[in-house]
N, C-alpha and C positions, 0 to 999 in steps of 0.2 A: 196338802189343802189345809189351812187353819181355820179354825171355826172363831166365830164372834163372840165375844164375852158377853154373858146374859147379865145385864144391870139390875141390881137388886129391886129397883121400881118394877121392871118386867118380870123377874122372879116372883115377887109378891104379887103381881096382878094374874099369875096364871091360877087357874081353878087346881085343886089337889088331884082332881082327876088326871091331869097332864104330868104326872110325876111317877117314876116306876114305884116308887115306896110312899103313897098318899099321905099315910098316917104322919111320916117323919118329913115329908115334902122335900124327899131327896131323890135325885137323878131325874132332872125335868127332861120331858119327853116332847118339847112343842115343835121341835124341827126335826127333819131326817138325820143332820148331822148329830144334834144331841142324843137320838135314838141309838144311832150306831157307838156313839161315845159311851152312852151309859152301859150295853152290852160289854163292851171291853172294860169298863170300870169294874162293873159287878163281878166279872171273873176274876180280876186282880186282887178284888176285897176278899173274895172268898178263899183265893191262895193265901191270903195275908192272914186269915182267920178272923176277919173284921165283918163278915156278912155271912149268913146262913145259905147252903146251896138252895133252899126252899125260896127264899128272899130273891136270890138271884135269878132262878128260874122266872118268878114273876115279873122282873125286869126284862128279860130277854122277851118273854111272850108279850109284853106290851109293846116293846120297842119292835118286834117282828111284824106285829100289826101296822105300825107307822110305815115300816120300810116294806110293807107288802110280802113279806115273807111267812105267811102262815095263815 
């Protein structure tokens, strides 16, 4: 299953609350597909040393709410 790309216009129109990291406007969580993708990407970034475990936990928590897992 491939996810549709998000256009710049669509991404810019999203409120900050729809991002896993709202301050940086990273990890858009506007759809279930993007929420699932954000969880995987956050884990990858922690393993690569580019994201703190605490930030990844926040992303996972927000994504889980969208996915109905928590």
